[in-house]
A tleap script that builds the chain and sets N, CA, C and O, in Angstrom:
source leaprc.protein.ff14SB
mol = sequence {
  NMET ILE GLU ARG LEU ARG GLU ARG ALA PRO
  ASN LEU ALA GLY MET LYS VAL SER ASP SER
  PRO TRP GLU ARG LEU GLU PRO TYR LEU VAL
  GLU GLY LEU ASP VAL PHE VAL GLY ALA GLU
  ALA LEU LEU GLU ARG GLY LEU ALA ALA GLY
  ALA VAL GLY ALA VAL SER GLY LEU ALA ALA
  SER PHE PRO ASP ALA VAL VAL PRO LEU VAL
  ARG GLU PRO SER PRO GLU ALA GLY LYS ARG
  ALA ALA ALA LEU ARG ALA GLU LEU GLN ARG
  PHE PRO PHE HIE ALA ALA THR LYS ALA ALA
  LEU GLY PHE ARG GLY VAL PRO VAL GLY PRO
  GLU VAL ARG ALA PRO LEU ARG GLY LEU THR
  ASP GLU GLU ARG SER GLU VAL GLU ARG ILE
  VAL ALA ALA TRP SER CALA
}
set mol.1.N position { -12.251 20.819 2.949 }
set mol.1.CA position { -11.133 20.731 2.515 }
set mol.1.C position { -10.976 20.674 0.948 }
set mol.1.O position { -10.311 21.528 0.364 }
set mol.2.N position { -11.755 19.399 0.124 }
set mol.2.CA position { -11.663 19.576 -0.951 }
set mol.2.C position { -12.117 20.672 -1.573 }
set mol.2.O position { -11.485 21.236 -2.467 }
set mol.3.N position { -13.112 21.004 -1.190 }
set mol.3.CA position { -13.659 22.558 -2.144 }
set mol.3.C position { -12.678 23.859 -1.980 }
set mol.3.O position { -12.460 24.646 -2.901 }
set mol.4.N position { -12.265 23.938 -1.007 }
set mol.4.CA position { -11.145 24.839 -0.322 }
set mol.4.C position { -9.919 25.048 -1.783 }
set mol.4.O position { -9.457 26.042 -2.344 }
set mol.5.N position { -9.732 23.477 -1.984 }
set mol.5.CA position { -8.576 23.186 -2.966 }
set mol.5.C position { -8.804 23.316 -4.379 }
set mol.5.O position { -8.012 23.715 -5.233 }
set mol.6.N position { -10.183 22.865 -4.534 }
set mol.6.CA position { -10.663 23.333 -6.005 }
set mol.6.C position { -10.719 24.447 -6.236 }
set mol.6.O position { -10.471 24.736 -7.407 }
set mol.7.N position { -10.981 25.330 -5.505 }
set mol.7.CA position { -11.150 27.092 -5.863 }
set mol.7.C position { -9.972 27.313 -5.477 }
set mol.7.O position { -10.027 28.232 -4.661 }
set mol.8.N position { -8.584 26.851 -5.671 }
set mol.8.CA position { -7.580 27.226 -5.332 }
set mol.8.C position { -6.700 26.576 -6.413 }
set mol.8.O position { -5.666 27.127 -6.790 }
set mol.9.N position { -7.019 25.682 -6.789 }
set mol.9.CA position { -6.764 24.332 -8.000 }
set mol.9.C position { -7.584 23.823 -8.857 }
set mol.9.O position { -7.911 22.636 -8.834 }
set mol.10.N position { -8.059 24.785 -9.817 }
set mol.10.CA position { -9.438 24.343 -10.505 }
set mol.10.C position { -9.180 23.081 -11.073 }
set mol.10.O position { -10.140 22.340 -11.285 }
set mol.11.N position { -7.725 22.616 -11.429 }
set mol.11.CA position { -7.790 21.634 -12.266 }
set mol.11.C position { -7.317 20.315 -11.286 }
set mol.11.O position { -6.553 19.414 -11.635 }
set mol.12.N position { -7.866 20.435 -10.204 }
set mol.12.CA position { -7.742 18.979 -9.418 }
set mol.12.C position { -8.480 18.264 -9.478 }
set mol.12.O position { -9.646 18.372 -9.100 }
set mol.13.N position { -7.716 16.933 -10.205 }
set mol.13.CA position { -8.176 15.768 -10.616 }
set mol.13.C position { -8.592 14.311 -9.708 }
set mol.13.O position { -9.490 13.470 -9.758 }
set mol.14.N position { -7.587 14.523 -9.013 }
set mol.14.CA position { -7.722 13.524 -8.308 }
set mol.14.C position { -6.154 13.300 -6.836 }
set mol.14.O position { -5.318 14.203 -6.846 }
set mol.15.N position { -6.002 12.390 -6.003 }
set mol.15.CA position { -5.509 12.452 -5.327 }
set mol.15.C position { -5.318 11.014 -4.670 }
set mol.15.O position { -6.204 10.189 -4.896 }
set mol.16.N position { -4.235 10.644 -3.873 }
set mol.16.CA position { -4.040 9.844 -3.104 }
set mol.16.C position { -4.360 10.000 -1.990 }
set mol.16.O position { -3.995 11.056 -1.471 }
set mol.17.N position { -5.185 9.006 -1.143 }
set mol.17.CA position { -5.660 9.257 0.431 }
set mol.17.C position { -5.150 8.009 0.891 }
set mol.17.O position { -5.362 6.960 0.283 }
set mol.18.N position { -4.213 8.109 2.373 }
set mol.18.CA position { -3.757 7.112 2.744 }
set mol.18.C position { -4.356 7.149 4.072 }
set mol.18.O position { -3.693 6.580 4.939 }
set mol.19.N position { -5.498 7.705 4.452 }
set mol.19.CA position { -6.035 7.997 5.979 }
set mol.19.C position { -6.929 6.271 5.990 }
set mol.19.O position { -7.570 5.483 5.294 }
set mol.20.N position { -6.328 6.520 7.419 }
set mol.20.CA position { -7.683 4.910 7.565 }
set mol.20.C position { -7.740 5.510 9.478 }
set mol.20.O position { -6.935 6.302 9.969 }
set mol.21.N position { -8.439 5.114 9.919 }
set mol.21.CA position { -9.736 4.042 9.115 }
set mol.21.C position { -10.598 4.886 8.128 }
set mol.21.O position { -10.423 6.030 7.708 }
set mol.22.N position { -11.721 3.846 7.850 }
set mol.22.CA position { -12.533 4.122 6.666 }
set mol.22.C position { -13.424 5.512 7.032 }
set mol.22.O position { -13.682 6.104 5.984 }
set mol.23.N position { -13.799 5.989 7.854 }
set mol.23.CA position { -14.019 7.054 8.626 }
set mol.23.C position { -12.986 8.428 8.080 }
set mol.23.O position { -13.389 9.568 7.846 }
set mol.24.N position { -11.847 8.023 7.991 }
set mol.24.CA position { -11.282 9.086 7.576 }
set mol.24.C position { -10.772 9.264 6.135 }
set mol.24.O position { -10.235 10.233 5.600 }
set mol.25.N position { -11.073 8.134 5.698 }
set mol.25.CA position { -10.969 7.842 3.891 }
set mol.25.C position { -11.839 8.329 3.143 }
set mol.25.O position { -11.614 9.135 2.240 }
set mol.26.N position { -13.406 7.674 3.598 }
set mol.26.CA position { -14.670 8.312 3.142 }
set mol.26.C position { -15.030 9.394 2.685 }
set mol.26.O position { -15.596 9.469 1.595 }
set mol.27.N position { -14.771 10.421 3.426 }
set mol.27.CA position { -15.286 11.793 3.257 }
set mol.27.C position { -14.632 12.326 1.863 }
set mol.27.O position { -15.188 13.168 1.158 }
set mol.28.N position { -13.405 11.739 1.565 }
set mol.28.CA position { -12.567 12.242 0.031 }
set mol.28.C position { -13.476 11.931 -1.328 }
set mol.28.O position { -13.724 12.602 -2.330 }
set mol.29.N position { -13.847 10.625 -0.899 }
set mol.29.CA position { -14.760 9.783 -2.368 }
set mol.29.C position { -15.918 10.887 -2.594 }
set mol.29.O position { -16.985 10.697 -2.009 }
set mol.30.N position { -15.783 11.925 -3.334 }
set mol.30.CA position { -16.703 13.107 -3.527 }
set mol.30.C position { -16.781 12.585 -5.113 }
set mol.30.O position { -16.067 11.724 -5.627 }
set mol.31.N position { -17.890 13.382 -5.761 }
set mol.31.CA position { -18.016 13.543 -7.205 }
set mol.31.C position { -16.861 14.184 -7.774 }
set mol.31.O position { -16.128 15.018 -7.244 }
set mol.32.N position { -16.798 13.669 -8.954 }
set mol.32.CA position { -15.362 14.484 -10.071 }
set mol.32.C position { -14.011 14.353 -9.294 }
set mol.32.O position { -13.198 15.105 -9.832 }
set mol.33.N position { -13.582 13.834 -8.469 }
set mol.33.CA position { -12.491 13.630 -8.137 }
set mol.33.C position { -12.457 12.421 -7.944 }
set mol.33.O position { -13.310 11.742 -7.372 }
set mol.34.N position { -11.057 11.940 -8.605 }
set mol.34.CA position { -10.602 10.161 -8.703 }
set mol.34.C position { -9.418 10.230 -7.383 }
set mol.34.O position { -8.384 10.893 -7.301 }
set mol.35.N position { -10.043 9.258 -6.419 }
set mol.35.CA position { -9.103 9.238 -5.494 }
set mol.35.C position { -8.340 7.738 -5.475 }
set mol.35.O position { -8.914 6.862 -6.122 }
set mol.36.N position { -7.115 7.377 -4.797 }
set mol.36.CA position { -6.480 6.473 -5.131 }
set mol.36.C position { -6.400 5.870 -3.601 }
set mol.36.O position { -6.076 6.752 -2.806 }
set mol.37.N position { -6.616 4.575 -2.990 }
set mol.37.CA position { -6.563 4.478 -1.727 }
set mol.37.C position { -4.862 4.033 -1.810 }
set mol.37.O position { -4.324 3.489 -2.774 }
set mol.38.N position { -4.217 4.423 -0.543 }
set mol.38.CA position { -3.019 4.126 0.046 }
set mol.38.C position { -3.054 2.827 1.055 }
set mol.38.O position { -2.200 1.964 1.257 }
set mol.39.N position { -4.222 2.994 1.550 }
set mol.39.CA position { -4.111 1.772 2.871 }
set mol.39.C position { -4.719 0.492 2.159 }
set mol.39.O position { -5.842 0.541 1.657 }
set mol.40.N position { -3.940 -0.660 2.132 }
set mol.40.CA position { -4.295 -1.685 1.224 }
set mol.40.C position { -5.461 -2.526 2.084 }
set mol.40.O position { -5.981 -3.558 1.661 }
set mol.41.N position { -5.756 -1.940 3.282 }
set mol.41.CA position { -6.700 -2.692 4.010 }
set mol.41.C position { -7.958 -2.222 3.717 }
set mol.41.O position { -8.928 -2.921 4.009 }
set mol.42.N position { -8.133 -0.933 3.080 }
set mol.42.CA position { -9.072 -0.068 2.791 }
set mol.42.C position { -9.519 -0.258 1.063 }
set mol.42.O position { -10.494 0.125 0.417 }
set mol.43.N position { -8.683 -0.788 0.824 }
set mol.43.CA position { -8.817 -0.861 -0.536 }
set mol.43.C position { -10.338 -1.652 -1.395 }
set mol.43.O position { -10.836 -1.131 -2.393 }
set mol.44.N position { -10.730 -2.590 -0.942 }
set mol.44.CA position { -11.673 -3.571 -1.452 }
set mol.44.C position { -12.642 -2.248 -1.558 }
set mol.44.O position { -13.101 -1.752 -2.587 }
set mol.45.N position { -12.838 -1.772 -0.058 }
set mol.45.CA position { -14.260 -1.459 0.225 }
set mol.45.C position { -13.979 0.348 -0.491 }
set mol.45.O position { -14.999 0.855 -0.957 }
set mol.46.N position { -12.805 1.127 -0.546 }
set mol.46.CA position { -12.910 2.189 -1.141 }
set mol.46.C position { -13.232 2.050 -2.773 }
set mol.46.O position { -13.861 2.901 -3.402 }
set mol.47.N position { -12.734 0.930 -3.294 }
set mol.47.CA position { -13.116 0.744 -4.637 }
set mol.47.C position { -14.560 0.451 -4.851 }
set mol.47.O position { -15.006 1.012 -5.852 }
set mol.48.N position { -15.390 -0.252 -4.208 }
set mol.48.CA position { -16.552 -0.161 -3.906 }
set mol.48.C position { -17.578 1.071 -3.647 }
set mol.48.O position { -18.748 1.321 -3.937 }
set mol.49.N position { -16.566 1.680 -2.979 }
set mol.49.CA position { -17.541 3.134 -2.495 }
set mol.49.C position { -17.420 4.530 -3.903 }
set mol.49.O position { -18.123 5.535 -4.008 }
set mol.50.N position { -16.029 3.970 -4.995 }
set mol.50.CA position { -16.013 5.259 -6.044 }
set mol.50.C position { -14.709 5.432 -6.353 }
set mol.50.O position { -14.484 6.190 -7.296 }
set mol.51.N position { -13.508 4.774 -5.640 }
set mol.51.CA position { -12.108 5.263 -5.478 }
set mol.51.C position { -11.962 4.786 -6.756 }
set mol.51.O position { -12.944 4.178 -7.182 }
set mol.52.N position { -10.971 4.891 -7.530 }
set mol.52.CA position { -10.412 4.356 -9.123 }
set mol.52.C position { -9.312 3.867 -8.872 }
set mol.52.O position { -8.486 4.162 -9.735 }
set mol.53.N position { -8.925 3.243 -8.063 }
set mol.53.CA position { -7.465 2.814 -7.955 }
set mol.53.C position { -6.593 3.009 -6.785 }
set mol.53.O position { -6.965 3.614 -5.779 }
set mol.54.N position { -5.228 2.399 -6.956 }
set mol.54.CA position { -4.632 2.130 -5.560 }
set mol.54.C position { -2.907 3.125 -5.710 }
set mol.54.O position { -2.499 3.414 -6.835 }
set mol.55.N position { -2.281 3.435 -4.733 }
set mol.55.CA position { -1.282 3.923 -5.104 }
set mol.55.C position { -0.681 2.949 -3.612 }
set mol.55.O position { -1.220 3.154 -2.524 }
set mol.56.N position { 0.320 2.044 -3.734 }
set mol.56.CA position { 0.256 1.298 -2.934 }
set mol.56.C position { 1.580 1.150 -2.595 }
set mol.56.O position { 2.466 0.977 -3.431 }
set mol.57.N position { 1.776 1.215 -1.276 }
set mol.57.CA position { 3.345 0.773 -1.039 }
set mol.57.C position { 3.887 -0.827 -1.201 }
set mol.57.O position { 4.927 -1.189 -1.752 }
set mol.58.N position { 3.129 -1.447 -0.722 }
set mol.58.CA position { 2.986 -2.615 -0.817 }
set mol.58.C position { 3.373 -3.672 -2.440 }
set mol.58.O position { 4.071 -4.664 -2.653 }
set mol.59.N position { 2.604 -2.906 -3.184 }
set mol.59.CA position { 2.957 -3.424 -4.326 }
set mol.59.C position { 4.233 -3.369 -4.755 }
set mol.59.O position { 4.838 -4.253 -5.361 }
set mol.60.N position { 4.570 -2.461 -4.473 }
set mol.60.CA position { 6.414 -2.409 -4.991 }
set mol.60.C position { 6.905 -3.637 -4.748 }
set mol.60.O position { 7.822 -3.980 -5.494 }
set mol.61.N position { 6.500 -4.529 -3.778 }
set mol.61.CA position { 7.366 -5.571 -3.655 }
set mol.61.C position { 6.449 -6.794 -3.646 }
set mol.61.O position { 6.886 -7.944 -3.643 }
set mol.62.N position { 5.113 -6.466 -3.641 }
set mol.62.CA position { 4.327 -7.719 -4.018 }
set mol.62.C position { 3.182 -7.130 -4.725 }
set mol.62.O position { 2.154 -6.734 -4.175 }
set mol.63.N position { 3.450 -7.097 -6.070 }
set mol.63.CA position { 2.119 -6.678 -6.751 }
set mol.63.C position { 1.161 -7.932 -6.913 }
set mol.63.O position { -0.036 -7.782 -7.159 }
set mol.64.N position { 1.801 -9.284 -6.748 }
set mol.64.CA position { 0.871 -10.138 -6.877 }
set mol.64.C position { 0.095 -10.351 -5.686 }
set mol.64.O position { -0.516 -11.419 -5.725 }
set mol.65.N position { -0.073 -9.687 -4.653 }
set mol.65.CA position { -1.134 -9.066 -3.637 }
set mol.65.C position { -1.702 -7.935 -3.861 }
set mol.65.O position { -2.781 -7.696 -3.317 }
set mol.66.N position { -1.210 -7.181 -4.548 }
set mol.66.CA position { -2.269 -5.862 -5.018 }
set mol.66.C position { -3.022 -5.950 -5.580 }
set mol.66.O position { -4.200 -5.701 -5.325 }
set mol.67.N position { -2.148 -6.665 -7.326 }
set mol.67.CA position { -3.342 -6.328 -8.530 }
set mol.67.C position { -4.767 -7.444 -8.719 }
set mol.67.O position { -5.661 -7.502 -9.563 }
set mol.68.N position { -4.492 -8.145 -7.649 }
set mol.68.CA position { -5.844 -9.219 -7.786 }
set mol.68.C position { -6.801 -8.210 -7.097 }
set mol.68.O position { -7.921 -8.052 -7.583 }
set mol.69.N position { -6.506 -7.668 -6.231 }
set mol.69.CA position { -7.203 -6.751 -5.313 }
set mol.69.C position { -8.442 -5.746 -6.118 }
set mol.69.O position { -9.663 -5.608 -6.193 }
set mol.70.N position { -7.029 -5.130 -6.685 }
set mol.70.CA position { -7.830 -3.862 -7.585 }
set mol.70.C position { -8.678 -4.336 -8.772 }
set mol.70.O position { -9.694 -3.704 -9.063 }
set mol.71.N position { -8.247 -5.602 -9.586 }
set mol.71.CA position { -8.798 -5.771 -10.744 }
set mol.71.C position { -9.992 -6.727 -9.862 }
set mol.71.O position { -11.031 -6.076 -9.978 }
set mol.72.N position { -10.228 -7.723 -9.207 }
set mol.72.CA position { -11.515 -8.020 -8.832 }
set mol.72.C position { -11.522 -8.086 -7.491 }
set mol.72.O position { -11.257 -9.092 -6.833 }
set mol.73.N position { -11.863 -6.878 -7.015 }
set mol.73.CA position { -12.054 -6.594 -5.246 }
set mol.73.C position { -12.530 -7.642 -4.627 }
set mol.73.O position { -13.610 -7.971 -5.119 }
set mol.74.N position { -12.180 -8.341 -3.722 }
set mol.74.CA position { -12.999 -9.543 -2.607 }
set mol.74.C position { -12.371 -9.151 -1.515 }
set mol.74.O position { -11.319 -8.524 -1.392 }
set mol.75.N position { -13.108 -9.575 -0.731 }
set mol.75.CA position { -12.657 -9.703 0.853 }
set mol.75.C position { -11.629 -10.486 1.111 }
set mol.75.O position { -10.726 -10.003 1.794 }
set mol.76.N position { -11.504 -11.935 0.615 }
set mol.76.CA position { -10.215 -12.752 0.949 }
set mol.76.C position { -9.258 -11.953 0.265 }
set mol.76.O position { -8.160 -12.112 0.797 }
set mol.77.N position { -9.207 -11.051 -0.822 }
set mol.77.CA position { -8.109 -10.382 -1.573 }
set mol.77.C position { -7.627 -9.429 -0.235 }
set mol.77.O position { -6.648 -9.608 0.490 }
set mol.78.N position { -8.294 -8.737 -0.192 }
set mol.78.CA position { -8.285 -7.502 0.915 }
set mol.78.C position { -7.599 -8.303 2.500 }
set mol.78.O position { -6.768 -7.758 3.227 }
set mol.79.N position { -7.982 -9.162 2.647 }
set mol.79.CA position { -7.676 -9.704 3.810 }
set mol.79.C position { -6.058 -9.831 3.924 }
set mol.79.O position { -5.292 -9.138 4.593 }
set mol.80.N position { -5.762 -10.968 3.034 }
set mol.80.CA position { -4.661 -11.107 2.207 }
set mol.80.C position { -3.681 -10.177 2.307 }
set mol.80.O position { -2.787 -10.305 3.143 }
set mol.81.N position { -3.743 -9.060 1.402 }
set mol.81.CA position { -3.058 -8.087 1.329 }
set mol.81.C position { -2.614 -7.148 2.472 }
set mol.81.O position { -1.521 -6.631 2.704 }
set mol.82.N position { -4.205 -7.069 3.331 }
set mol.82.CA position { -3.579 -6.453 4.460 }
set mol.82.C position { -2.506 -7.311 5.493 }
set mol.82.O position { -1.453 -6.885 5.967 }
set mol.83.N position { -3.101 -8.600 5.673 }
set mol.83.CA position { -2.160 -9.345 6.567 }
set mol.83.C position { -0.591 -9.157 5.912 }
set mol.83.O position { 0.337 -8.985 6.704 }
set mol.84.N position { -0.386 -9.186 4.790 }
set mol.84.CA position { 0.736 -9.032 4.354 }
set mol.84.C position { 1.342 -7.838 4.991 }
set mol.84.O position { 2.414 -7.898 5.592 }
set mol.85.N position { 0.400 -6.368 4.807 }
set mol.85.CA position { 0.569 -5.109 4.583 }
set mol.85.C position { 1.287 -5.360 6.332 }
set mol.85.O position { 2.465 -5.226 6.663 }
set mol.86.N position { 0.356 -5.671 7.018 }
set mol.86.CA position { 0.823 -5.932 8.973 }
set mol.86.C position { 2.201 -6.371 9.111 }
set mol.86.O position { 3.080 -5.727 9.685 }
set mol.87.N position { 2.404 -8.006 8.307 }
set mol.87.CA position { 3.483 -8.138 8.624 }
set mol.87.C position { 4.867 -7.612 8.331 }
set mol.87.O position { 5.867 -7.756 9.034 }
set mol.88.N position { 4.756 -6.953 7.130 }
set mol.88.CA position { 6.001 -6.173 6.816 }
set mol.88.C position { 6.159 -4.972 7.551 }
set mol.88.O position { 7.266 -4.443 7.647 }
set mol.89.N position { 4.965 -4.414 8.170 }
set mol.89.CA position { 5.214 -3.000 8.557 }
set mol.89.C position { 5.596 -3.687 10.040 }
set mol.89.O position { 5.578 -2.672 10.736 }
set mol.90.N position { 5.870 -4.587 10.785 }
set mol.90.CA position { 6.425 -4.614 11.857 }
set mol.90.C position { 7.823 -4.113 11.973 }
set mol.90.O position { 8.403 -3.911 13.040 }
set mol.91.N position { 8.301 -3.935 10.813 }
set mol.91.CA position { 9.552 -3.537 10.623 }
set mol.91.C position { 9.728 -2.526 9.778 }
set mol.91.O position { 8.862 -2.292 8.935 }
set mol.92.N position { 11.264 -1.508 9.897 }
set mol.92.CA position { 11.219 -0.432 9.113 }
set mol.92.C position { 10.701 -0.726 7.531 }
set mol.92.O position { 11.394 -1.465 6.832 }
set mol.93.N position { 9.507 -0.149 7.004 }
set mol.93.CA position { 8.610 -0.687 6.218 }
set mol.93.C position { 9.809 -0.529 4.946 }
set mol.93.O position { 10.290 -1.623 4.650 }
set mol.94.N position { 10.346 0.603 4.179 }
set mol.94.CA position { 11.260 1.088 3.098 }
set mol.94.C position { 12.245 -0.288 3.439 }
set mol.94.O position { 11.932 -1.136 2.603 }
set mol.95.N position { 13.102 -0.721 4.167 }
set mol.95.CA position { 13.964 -1.530 4.100 }
set mol.95.C position { 13.106 -3.136 4.115 }
set mol.95.O position { 13.668 -4.069 3.542 }
set mol.96.N position { 12.080 -3.315 4.628 }
set mol.96.CA position { 11.690 -4.731 4.888 }
set mol.96.C position { 11.080 -4.626 2.995 }
set mol.96.O position { 10.921 -5.644 2.323 }
set mol.97.N position { 10.893 -3.562 2.589 }
set mol.97.CA position { 10.061 -3.831 1.230 }
set mol.97.C position { 11.180 -3.932 0.258 }
set mol.97.O position { 10.831 -4.534 -0.757 }
set mol.98.N position { 12.630 -3.460 0.248 }
set mol.98.CA position { 13.802 -3.578 -0.273 }
set mol.98.C position { 14.481 -5.054 -0.345 }
set mol.98.O position { 14.864 -5.545 -1.407 }
set mol.99.N position { 14.591 -5.751 1.018 }
set mol.99.CA position { 14.541 -6.881 1.741 }
set mol.99.C position { 13.940 -7.786 0.653 }
set mol.99.O position { 14.552 -8.540 -0.104 }
set mol.100.N position { 12.440 -7.529 0.739 }
set mol.100.CA position { 11.388 -8.502 0.472 }
set mol.100.C position { 11.876 -8.516 -1.664 }
set mol.100.O position { 11.944 -9.547 -2.334 }
set mol.101.N position { 12.075 -7.327 -2.107 }
set mol.101.CA position { 12.429 -7.277 -3.531 }
set mol.101.C position { 13.775 -8.311 -3.809 }
set mol.101.O position { 14.003 -8.924 -4.852 }
set mol.102.N position { 14.344 -8.311 -2.934 }
set mol.102.CA position { 15.715 -8.845 -3.180 }
set mol.102.C position { 15.548 -10.419 -2.929 }
set mol.102.O position { 16.130 -11.278 -3.591 }
set mol.103.N position { 14.834 -10.618 -2.076 }
set mol.103.CA position { 14.501 -12.441 -1.717 }
set mol.103.C position { 13.394 -12.700 -3.129 }
set mol.103.O position { 13.450 -13.812 -3.654 }
set mol.104.N position { 12.660 -11.925 -3.562 }
set mol.104.CA position { 11.953 -11.741 -4.804 }
set mol.104.C position { 12.910 -11.969 -6.303 }
set mol.104.O position { 12.494 -12.299 -7.413 }
set mol.105.N position { 13.962 -11.739 -5.976 }
set mol.105.CA position { 14.862 -11.884 -7.314 }
set mol.105.C position { 14.941 -10.476 -7.781 }
set mol.105.O position { 15.651 -10.359 -8.779 }
set mol.106.N position { 14.610 -9.785 -7.507 }
set mol.106.CA position { 14.874 -8.530 -8.043 }
set mol.106.C position { 16.365 -7.754 -7.015 }
set mol.106.O position { 16.507 -7.423 -5.838 }
set mol.107.N position { 17.271 -7.734 -8.297 }
set mol.107.CA position { 18.665 -7.243 -7.541 }
set mol.107.C position { 18.708 -5.470 -7.333 }
set mol.107.O position { 18.797 -4.475 -8.052 }
set mol.108.N position { 18.598 -5.765 -6.029 }
set mol.108.CA position { 18.508 -4.364 -5.302 }
set mol.108.C position { 19.197 -4.230 -3.741 }
set mol.108.O position { 19.162 -5.164 -2.940 }
set mol.109.N position { 19.561 -3.469 -3.573 }
set mol.109.CA position { 20.706 -3.556 -2.323 }
set mol.109.C position { 19.825 -2.882 -0.783 }
set mol.109.O position { 18.928 -2.039 -0.747 }
set mol.110.N position { 20.291 -3.406 0.025 }
set mol.110.CA position { 19.791 -3.206 1.266 }
set mol.110.C position { 19.547 -1.531 1.762 }
set mol.110.O position { 18.535 -1.253 2.405 }
set mol.111.N position { 20.378 -0.656 1.470 }
set mol.111.CA position { 20.500 0.498 1.839 }
set mol.111.C position { 19.396 1.381 1.755 }
set mol.111.O position { 18.743 1.331 0.712 }
set mol.112.N position { 19.015 2.265 2.730 }
set mol.112.CA position { 18.063 3.018 2.948 }
set mol.112.C position { 18.502 4.269 3.170 }
set mol.112.O position { 19.609 4.270 3.709 }
set mol.113.N position { 18.004 5.451 2.936 }
set mol.113.CA position { 18.585 7.137 3.176 }
set mol.113.C position { 18.053 7.319 4.476 }
set mol.113.O position { 17.063 6.706 4.875 }
set mol.114.N position { 18.799 8.297 5.269 }
set mol.114.CA position { 18.221 8.808 6.745 }
set mol.114.C position { 17.623 9.612 6.261 }
set mol.114.O position { 17.865 10.228 5.223 }
set mol.115.N position { 16.450 9.730 7.223 }
set mol.115.CA position { 16.510 9.229 8.912 }
set mol.115.C position { 15.997 7.329 9.040 }
set mol.115.O position { 15.909 6.605 10.031 }
set mol.116.N position { 15.744 7.039 7.515 }
set mol.116.CA position { 14.979 5.439 7.817 }
set mol.116.C position { 16.394 4.923 8.225 }
set mol.116.O position { 17.459 5.536 8.162 }
set mol.117.N position { 16.154 3.640 8.663 }
set mol.117.CA position { 17.336 2.352 9.080 }
set mol.117.C position { 17.138 1.318 8.451 }
set mol.117.O position { 16.000 1.087 8.041 }
set mol.118.N position { 18.214 0.404 8.204 }
set mol.118.CA position { 17.932 -0.845 7.331 }
set mol.118.C position { 17.447 -2.012 8.412 }
set mol.118.O position { 17.439 -1.716 9.606 }
set mol.119.N position { 17.140 -3.020 8.087 }
set mol.119.CA position { 16.832 -4.030 8.764 }
set mol.119.C position { 18.086 -4.851 9.691 }
set mol.119.O position { 19.211 -4.659 9.230 }
set mol.120.N position { 18.030 -5.647 10.807 }
set mol.120.CA position { 18.975 -5.744 11.866 }
set mol.120.C position { 18.694 -7.556 10.960 }
set mol.120.O position { 17.763 -8.054 10.327 }
set mol.121.N position { 19.877 -7.950 11.322 }
set mol.121.CA position { 19.923 -9.595 10.674 }
set mol.121.C position { 18.735 -10.171 11.188 }
set mol.121.O position { 17.948 -10.521 10.309 }
set mol.122.N position { 18.398 -10.360 12.289 }
set mol.122.CA position { 16.739 -10.974 12.826 }
set mol.122.C position { 16.015 -10.555 12.105 }
set mol.122.O position { 15.531 -11.453 11.417 }
set mol.123.N position { 15.557 -9.349 11.813 }
set mol.123.CA position { 14.599 -8.510 10.813 }
set mol.123.C position { 14.589 -9.498 9.741 }
set mol.123.O position { 13.777 -10.420 9.660 }
set mol.124.N position { 15.901 -9.159 8.607 }
set mol.124.CA position { 15.862 -9.363 7.465 }
set mol.124.C position { 15.579 -11.246 7.597 }
set mol.124.O position { 14.851 -11.720 6.726 }
set mol.125.N position { 15.922 -11.821 8.230 }
set mol.125.CA position { 15.717 -13.089 8.186 }
set mol.125.C position { 13.992 -13.486 8.781 }
set mol.125.O position { 13.777 -14.686 8.609 }
set mol.126.N position { 13.238 -13.025 9.177 }
set mol.126.CA position { 12.126 -12.755 9.493 }
set mol.126.C position { 11.504 -12.210 8.080 }
set mol.126.O position { 10.529 -12.879 7.737 }
set mol.127.N position { 11.875 -11.047 7.094 }
set mol.127.CA position { 11.246 -10.523 6.095 }
set mol.127.C position { 11.497 -11.831 5.010 }
set mol.127.O position { 10.715 -11.976 4.070 }
set mol.128.N position { 12.832 -12.921 5.244 }
set mol.128.CA position { 13.045 -13.651 4.182 }
set mol.128.C position { 12.133 -14.615 4.419 }
set mol.128.O position { 11.842 -15.250 3.405 }
set mol.129.N position { 11.283 -15.122 5.940 }
set mol.129.CA position { 10.414 -16.034 6.237 }
set mol.129.C position { 9.328 -15.428 5.701 }
set mol.129.O position { 8.593 -16.198 5.082 }
set mol.130.N position { 9.042 -14.463 5.735 }
set mol.130.CA position { 7.410 -13.814 4.739 }
set mol.130.C position { 7.439 -13.987 3.579 }
set mol.130.O position { 6.336 -14.292 3.126 }
set mol.131.N position { 8.309 -13.922 2.794 }
set mol.131.CA position { 8.420 -13.987 1.706 }
set mol.131.C position { 8.573 -15.126 1.107 }
set mol.131.O position { 8.124 -15.232 -0.034 }
set mol.132.N position { 9.316 -16.378 1.801 }
set mol.132.CA position { 8.799 -17.983 1.579 }
set mol.132.C position { 7.449 -18.044 1.827 }
set mol.132.O position { 6.725 -18.470 0.928 }
set mol.133.N position { 6.948 -17.682 2.925 }
set mol.133.CA position { 5.857 -18.026 3.361 }
set mol.133.C position { 4.671 -17.746 2.108 }
set mol.133.O position { 3.878 -18.560 1.635 }
set mol.134.N position { 4.843 -16.425 1.796 }
set mol.134.CA position { 4.063 -15.913 0.640 }
set mol.134.C position { 3.953 -16.575 -0.921 }
set mol.134.O position { 3.024 -16.634 -1.727 }
set mol.135.N position { 5.200 -16.989 -0.946 }
set mol.135.CA position { 5.760 -17.469 -2.288 }
set mol.135.C position { 5.140 -19.009 -2.160 }
set mol.135.O position { 5.001 -19.486 -3.286 }
set mol.136.N position { 4.781 -19.804 -1.238 }
set mol.136.CA position { 4.497 -21.233 -1.269 }
set mol.136.C position { 3.009 -21.344 -1.820 }
set mol.136.O position { 2.482 -22.448 -1.959 }
savepdb mol mol.pdb
quit
C-alpha cells in the first residue's frame, strides 16, 4: 500500500500509524518514510525499530506520561503510559481527556461534539481519581 501511495503522491514523507498489535504497525516502518506511532503501548518498540515520534491522544492531557517515553524510551515508561491510556480508555476517551485536563488545572469545558458523549458523574469521579493517582 505504501508503494502505491508513493506512486500517486511522490511527496509522501511520513504518516501517523495507530494500528496495533505490533504486527500491524511494523510493515509501515520502511526506509524513507517518517512514521509517527499513535498507540502508546507500541511507542517504545516502534521508536527502536525506526519510527521518528508519536502522535498521541494521551499526550493531550498527560504530556508528562508521553514525552519521557519519546525522549528516552524504556519498558517502564512504556508500561506506565500504556496503563494510563488503558485506564482512560474505559470511558469515552475524548470526554475523559477533557475531564483530565480540567482536573489538571487547564480551563476546559466538559462538552464534546455529537456523536461523542460526555461522562456520567460516576465516570467523571473515576477520571478524577485517575488524575489524582497519576499526580501522587
